[in-house]
N, C-alpha and C positions, 0 to 999 in steps of 0.2 A: 520517379522518385526512387532513391536508393532503398533496397529492401533485400533481406536474405532470401535466397532461392527464387529470385525474380524470374530468371530464365526458365526454371522448371515450371513455375506458375503459368507463365505465358504459353509454354508448350501444352500444358493441360487445357488451357482455353482454346488453343488451336485445335487440339484433339476433339474438343466439343463443337467445333465448327465455326469459331470466331476468326475473322480475317485480320489477325495481328501478326507481328513479327517477334520471334523469340530472340530479342537482342540484349536482354538483361536489364533494360531500362524500363521500369514499370511506370510508364507515363500515361497521358490522357487516354489514348486509345485502349491501352490494356485495362485501365480502370473502368472505362465505359463498357468494355466487354465483360468484365467481372460483374459490374452492376447488372447487366443482362442475365448472366448466369445465376446470380444470387436471386434474381426475380424469376425463378422457375425456368431458367434457360431461355429467356426472352431475347429477341434480337436487339441490336444496337440501334436505337431510335435517335432522332435529332435531339430530343431532350436528354437522353442518356449521354450522348456525345457532348452536349454543353455541360452537363454535370461532371462528366469525366475531366473535361478541360479545367473546370473550376476546382475540382478536387486536387488535380495535379498542381494547381497554383497555391492552394491554401492548406493542404493536409500537413505539410512539413511544419508550418508555423503553429499548428495545433498539436504537434507532437504525435501525429498519426504516422509513425515512421517505422513500425515493425509489422510483420505479417499478421500477428495476432491482433494488434490494434486496428489494422485495416479491416480485418475480418469482422471484428465487433462493430466498428463504425459503420461499415456498409450494411451489415445485417440490420442494425437499428434503423438506418436511413431507408432501407428498402421497405420495411413495414410502415414507417411513418409516411412514406410517399406512395403507397400502393404499388410497390415494385418499380420505383423511379418513373412513375407514369404521370404524376401530378404534383404540383407544388403549392396547392391551396386545398384546405380541408373542405370536404363535402359533408353534407348532413342528410343525404338521401337514405335515411334509415328506415328499415321495416319496423313494425311495431315490436317484434321480438328483438330486433337488433338494438333498438333504443333501450329496451329494458335490460338487455344483457350487457350493454356498454356502460350505461350510467346508473348509479345507485338511486334508490328511492329518495334520498335526500337531495338529489340533483334534479330529478324529474319524476312527477307522479305517474301512477298507473293510468290515471284518466288522461293525462297529456300524451302518454305513449300511445294510447288507443286513438286519441283525437288527431294527433299529428303524424304518427308513424305511417309508413307506406303499407297499404293493405296487399295481401297476396294477389298477384296478377295485375296490380294497378301500375300505371306509368310512374316515372320518376316524380318525386315531390317537386312542387313549385318552388321557386326561389323564396317566395313569401313564407312558405311552410318551413323551409330549411333555415331561413333567417330567424324565425320564431324559436325553433329548436335550439339554435346556437345561443340565442339570448337567454333561454331558460337554463341550459346546462352550464353555461359559462357566466351566468349572472347570479343575482341574489347574494346571500352571505358567502357562498363558496367563491363566486367570482370576485367579490370584493376582497376577501382575506387572502386567497391563493393567487389571484391574477391581477389585482389592482383595477379591476373593471368597476369603475365608480359612476359611469354615465349610462343612460339608456342607450341600448344598441351596441354597447362595447363588446358583447359576446360575439356578435357577427363581425363587427369591424376588426376585431383582433383575434379572429379564428386562426387556426394553425396555418402557417406558411413556411416555405423553404424546405430544405433537405431535412431539417430537424423538426419542422412544424412548430416554430416559435408561436406561443399562444399568450394572449393577455396583454393589457395595456402596460403593465409594469415591465414585462420582458421586452416588448417592443421598444419601450422608452430607453431601457438600459442598454440593450444591444445597439440601438440607434446611436447612442452617445459614442460607443466604441467604434462605430462605423462612420462617424461624422455625418449621419443622416437623420432627418427628422421622421423616424418611422412611426411615431405617434400620429403624425399628420398624414403620412403617406404609407400606410402599412402594406399596400399592394406592391411596393418595391421588392419585397421578398419573394414575389412570384417570378422574378428574374433569376435564372439559374445561377449566374455568377454571384449575385448578392445573397440569394437564398443559401448557397453553399458556404459563403463566407460567414454568414450569421450562424450557421450550424457549427462551424469550426470554432468561432468565438465562444459559443455556448459550451462546446465540448471541453475547451481549455479552461474556461471559467469554473466549470463544475468538476474539474480534475477527473474527467471520465477515464483517462488513461490508466488510473490506478485500478479501476474495476476491470478494464480490458486486460491489463497485465496479470491480474489475478484470475482471469477467465471466469469472472463472476457476472453472468448475464442478468441475474436477478437484481443485483444492486445497480448495475448499469442501466437496466430498464427503469428502475425506480428513479434514478437521477435524471434520465431523459424524459420519461413519460409521466412521472409523478405517481405511478401505480404499476400495475402489471398487465395493462391492456395489451392484447395480442401477444402474450408471452410465448405461446406455443408456436406462433408464426415466426417470432423472433428466433426461437431455438432452431427451427428448420432453416431459416435464412443463414444463421450462423454456421450450421453444419455444411451447407452448400459452399459458403465462403471458405471455410477451413479445408474442404476437400480440394480446393484449388491452391490455396496459399500455404498450407502446412504439410 
């Protein structure tokens, strides 16, 4: 993708140990390497390679065409995907993690203790994670904010893709723009290409570039996440991205 100071950014990634070429064309391999670096200097995995290829394909159409926009987009995506390591939301929360992530209006203290992972215990079962998802993405919140109007919608429409699209309403609307029935087959967004394409549609629809251009991570996080979950991790990821791109 055309971008200011692309060759300099590539050289910085090479200096960090990434096997790319400083040719001035910030394409799929460069984006995948940057994803790794933003994720705490991680290696280029097959998933990051696939996401880099998808980003090179779709970022221009989403107006992610400047170094600052790219930095903000990847910082947000990195936190949403656990460092570009997964494309489907997990609910393997500890008791404290549940309480710290979701407010008391979303899940009770009793359910945090009942369902949350205890210290030293193995990962939560699928059944427990499914119940957590249906609680925190269900009820009045799920209906009003996400359009989850059927039993099990919290789990069925949990976060997926590079943006972590969440909720029946968002799946339905994004699906229309992708000419896919995501309400019937939400797992399609676990595909790296489709998951990145959905993220780019969301970015453009929400006019996220205005917040990136203003270097306003708080408003961008609100637009993407609906709150400020993981804001400190997002700041750290943005700092790493900027150290390469700017």
